[in-house]
Wavefront OBJ file of the C-alpha trace (Angstrom):
o trace
v -7.425 -48.622 -27.741
v -3.680 -48.585 -26.205
v -2.525 -47.794 -30.117
v -4.980 -44.770 -29.789
v -4.289 -43.529 -26.323
v -0.531 -43.558 -26.921
v -0.825 -41.675 -30.195
v -2.814 -39.246 -28.304
v -0.588 -38.269 -25.798
v 2.423 -37.432 -28.575
v -0.192 -35.153 -29.824
v 1.418 -31.418 -29.217
v -0.564 -29.637 -26.743
v -2.647 -26.974 -28.685
v -1.569 -23.999 -28.296
v -2.742 -21.224 -25.500
v -4.713 -18.416 -26.363
v -3.121 -15.448 -26.201
v -6.125 -12.786 -26.043
v -7.313 -15.058 -23.039
v -5.193 -13.322 -20.346
v -5.933 -9.434 -21.655
v -9.837 -10.322 -21.593
v -9.401 -11.378 -18.180
v -7.497 -8.412 -17.268
v -10.037 -5.982 -18.700
v -12.903 -8.113 -16.711
v -10.810 -7.591 -13.942
v -10.487 -3.694 -14.237
v -13.912 -3.380 -15.504
v -15.284 -5.128 -12.188
v -13.100 -2.691 -10.510
v -14.564 0.344 -11.334
v -17.981 -1.092 -11.105
v -17.209 -1.405 -7.436
v -16.100 1.719 -7.257
v -19.070 3.241 -8.703
v -21.150 1.361 -6.911
v -20.168 2.368 -3.786
v -20.003 5.988 -4.523
v -23.544 5.669 -5.394
v -24.092 4.093 -1.913
v -23.340 7.779 -0.568
v -24.548 9.958 -3.240
v -27.232 8.333 -4.728
v -29.650 10.815 -2.970
v -27.174 13.982 -3.845
v -27.388 12.817 -7.206
v -31.104 13.055 -7.926
v -31.317 16.178 -5.976
v -28.429 17.962 -7.938
v -30.132 16.812 -11.038
v -33.838 17.947 -10.037
v -35.113 14.319 -10.030
v -38.813 14.098 -8.296
v -37.712 10.554 -6.876
v -36.634 9.567 -3.970
v -33.613 6.866 -3.821
v -34.322 3.959 -1.529
v -31.528 1.846 -2.824
v -28.417 1.184 -4.728
v -28.849 -1.884 -7.013
v -26.529 -3.934 -8.881
v -25.284 -2.367 -12.017
v -23.764 -6.276 -13.615
v -26.130 -8.197 -16.005
v -25.004 -11.441 -16.956
v -26.324 -13.074 -19.899
v -26.705 -17.007 -21.067
v -23.739 -16.083 -23.220
v -21.581 -15.225 -20.627
v -21.229 -11.580 -21.470
v -21.186 -9.262 -18.988
v -22.906 -6.252 -19.320
v -22.152 -2.816 -16.756
v -24.375 0.122 -16.149
v -22.964 3.056 -14.768
v -25.460 3.607 -11.763
v -29.139 1.952 -11.187
v -30.985 2.908 -8.023
v -33.929 1.832 -6.953
v -36.691 4.655 -5.887
v -39.698 4.050 -3.252
v -41.823 2.972 -5.658
v -40.140 0.113 -6.288
v -38.945 1.767 -10.087
v -35.573 1.495 -11.500
v -33.445 4.198 -12.374
v -30.609 3.712 -14.830
v -27.714 6.280 -14.958
v -25.306 6.455 -17.760
v -22.635 9.426 -18.436
v -21.890 10.000 -22.075
v -18.682 12.104 -23.592
v -20.404 12.173 -26.753
v -23.909 12.691 -28.303
v -25.874 9.568 -28.463
v -25.792 7.013 -31.693
v -28.236 4.400 -32.280
v -26.064 1.841 -31.228
v -26.023 3.395 -27.592
v -29.301 3.604 -27.701
v -29.774 0.128 -28.652
v -27.401 -0.817 -26.088
v -29.260 1.079 -23.707
v -32.476 -0.729 -24.424
v -31.006 -4.073 -24.152
v -29.779 -3.069 -20.364
v -33.399 -2.082 -19.928
v -34.719 -5.371 -21.078
v -32.169 -7.479 -19.048
v -32.700 -5.556 -15.846
v -36.233 -5.293 -16.352
v -36.727 -9.357 -16.974
v -34.168 -10.474 -14.379
v -35.548 -8.214 -11.662
v -38.879 -7.640 -12.745
v -39.226 -4.391 -12.112
v -39.797 -1.207 -14.254
v -36.817 0.246 -15.334
v -36.010 4.106 -16.864
v -32.667 5.209 -18.351
v -31.444 8.426 -17.565
v -28.418 9.453 -19.920
v -26.172 12.277 -18.399
v -24.816 13.826 -21.634
v -21.661 16.518 -22.356
v -21.908 16.427 -26.131
v -22.262 20.154 -27.012
v -24.954 19.560 -29.829
v -28.091 21.761 -29.500
v -29.648 18.890 -30.661
v -29.675 14.855 -29.616
v -30.958 11.940 -30.164
v -32.740 10.252 -27.234
v -34.842 7.715 -29.133
v -35.912 5.492 -31.896
v -38.680 3.638 -33.238
v -38.188 -0.028 -34.578
v -40.868 -2.365 -35.764
v -44.294 -0.814 -33.606
v -42.029 0.415 -30.900
v -40.464 3.435 -29.995
v -37.830 3.556 -27.629
v -36.690 7.030 -25.308
v -34.472 8.028 -22.874
v -34.686 10.688 -20.247
v -32.064 12.980 -21.918
v -30.111 15.282 -19.000
v -27.814 17.966 -20.588
v -25.627 20.198 -17.641
v -24.057 22.385 -19.804
v -25.773 25.546 -18.789
v -24.494 24.933 -15.645
v -20.461 26.750 -14.949
v -17.657 24.338 -13.831
v -15.541 27.128 -13.351
v -18.446 28.643 -11.271
v -18.091 25.238 -9.098
v -14.405 25.521 -8.571
v -14.515 28.929 -7.867
v -17.363 28.998 -5.448
v -15.376 25.953 -3.261
v -11.864 27.594 -3.080
v -13.462 30.768 -2.205
v -15.407 28.879 0.977
v -12.034 27.076 1.630
v -9.882 31.114 1.755
v -12.543 31.726 4.129
v -11.374 29.018 6.570
v -15.631 27.388 6.101
v -15.813 23.900 6.128
v -16.935 22.228 3.010
v -19.504 19.531 3.079
v -20.699 16.734 0.290
v -22.936 18.975 -0.899
v -20.489 21.482 -1.426
v -18.351 18.910 -3.399
v -20.287 16.965 -4.758
v -21.337 18.837 -8.014
v -17.674 18.875 -8.841
v -17.988 14.850 -9.535
v -20.270 16.674 -12.454
v -18.148 19.126 -13.757
v -16.621 17.226 -16.473
v -20.688 17.224 -17.580
v -20.371 21.156 -17.920
v -19.236 24.069 -19.353
v -16.278 26.235 -18.723
v -13.066 27.566 -20.057
v -10.942 24.465 -17.836
v -10.021 21.528 -19.993
v -10.958 17.699 -18.653
v -8.169 17.523 -17.514
v -7.637 20.000 -15.395
v -11.098 19.900 -13.662
v -10.226 16.545 -12.789
v -6.581 17.429 -11.619
v -8.464 20.528 -9.713
v -10.923 18.270 -8.373
v -8.881 15.900 -6.538
v -6.929 18.672 -4.853
v -10.010 20.478 -3.475
v -10.927 17.147 -2.507
v -7.621 16.200 -0.710
v -8.108 19.280 1.223
v -11.647 18.340 2.510
v -10.383 15.364 3.825
v -10.693 16.847 7.244
v -14.202 18.208 6.834
v -15.871 15.011 5.150
v -13.479 12.343 6.599
v -11.423 9.843 4.988
v -13.983 7.079 3.911
v -16.251 9.677 2.174
v -13.215 11.553 0.583
v -11.848 7.670 -0.874
v -15.502 7.278 -2.290
v -15.791 10.688 -3.898
v -12.323 10.018 -5.056
v -12.876 6.375 -6.594
v -16.464 7.961 -8.392
v -13.956 10.491 -9.948
v -11.488 8.286 -11.503
v -14.048 6.237 -12.947
v -15.452 9.520 -14.714
v -11.925 10.295 -16.029
v -11.109 6.980 -17.649
v -14.318 7.834 -18.901
v -14.087 10.901 -20.282
v -10.132 10.968 -20.981
v -7.542 9.698 -23.561
v -4.687 7.198 -22.499
v -2.155 9.685 -21.774
v -4.517 12.953 -20.020
v -5.495 9.904 -18.125
v -2.401 8.851 -16.716
v -1.501 12.152 -15.607
v -4.722 12.501 -13.350
v -3.357 9.286 -11.696
v 0.142 10.868 -11.216
v -0.862 14.074 -9.688
v -4.191 13.198 -8.458
l 1 2 3 4 5 6 7 8 9 10 11 12 13 14 15 16 17 18 19 20 21 22 23 24 25 26 27 28 29 30 31 32 33 34 35 36 37 38 39 40 41 42 43 44 45 46 47 48 49 50 51 52 53 54 55 56 57 58 59 60 61 62 63 64 65 66 67 68 69 70 71 72 73 74 75 76 77 78 79 80 81 82 83 84 85 86 87 88 89 90 91 92 93 94 95 96 97 98 99 100 101 102 103 104 105 106 107 108 109 110 111 112 113 114 115 116 117 118 119 120 121 122 123 124 125 126 127 128 129 130 131 132 133 134 135 136 137 138 139 140 141 142 143 144 145 146 147 148 149 150 151 152 153 154 155 156 157 158 159 160 161 162 163 164 165 166 167 168 169 170 171 172 173 174 175 176 177 178 179 180 181 182 183 184 185 186 187 188 189 190 191 192 193 194 195 196 197 198 199 200 201 202 203 204 205 206 207 208 209 210 211 212 213 214 215 216 217 218 219 220 221 222 223 224 225 226 227 228 229 230 231 232 233 234 235 236 237 238 239 240 241 242 243
C-alpha cells in the first residue's frame, strides 16, 4: 500500500482543461444578458404585448433559465405569465426559422411546461425578409407550431422621426413613446441595424430627464442585449463604444 501511495504522489497532475475557462466566462456573460432581459421585461412586459397587439394581459415576469439533469443551461428571451396562469415565451430572431430552431423552441416549451406545470405558447418575433417563413413542423403523430410575429410592415425610420420631432417641440418622451425603438431592428427602414442601435441609444440618453435614470438603465440594457443578438462582433463593439 505504501508503494502504491508513493507512486500515486509522484504521478504528474493531469493537465488543466483549456476550454473550461472560456466556457465559464461565456456562461457568466449569458447569465448577465439574461438578467438584463429579465429586468427590462419586468418594466416593459405590458407595453410589449400591447404594442404587438396580443390580447392577453401580463400578470408577472417568469424565470427564463431552465436547467436540465445534464447541467445544460437553456435561456429563453422572455417568459411572461398571463392572468389565466399560462405562459407566453418570446424569442427574437434575425433569420428565417430553421427546423433546428423550431425543435429548440419545442424543447424550451416542454422543459418549461414540465418544470412549472403550465401551458406555454412560443411567440417568435422575426426580422427575416422572406415572404414565407416556416413556423411549424410535423414529426411522428405530432405537429408543433409557434406564433410568428413580423414587424417588417412597420417603419423604423418613422419611429425615429416621430421621436426626433417630439423632442424638437420640447415635448417630453414617455416610456410608451420610446418602447418601439427597442423593436426597430425587427422593422423595415433605410437605416442600417448598427445606426438604429446608435440612434436608439442617443434618443434614450436625451430622454433621461423624462423617464428617469432607472427606466433609462433598463431600456439601455435591453437595447444592448438586442444589439448582441443582431450585430456582428465589429459593429457590436462600435455600438458599445459610441452608445
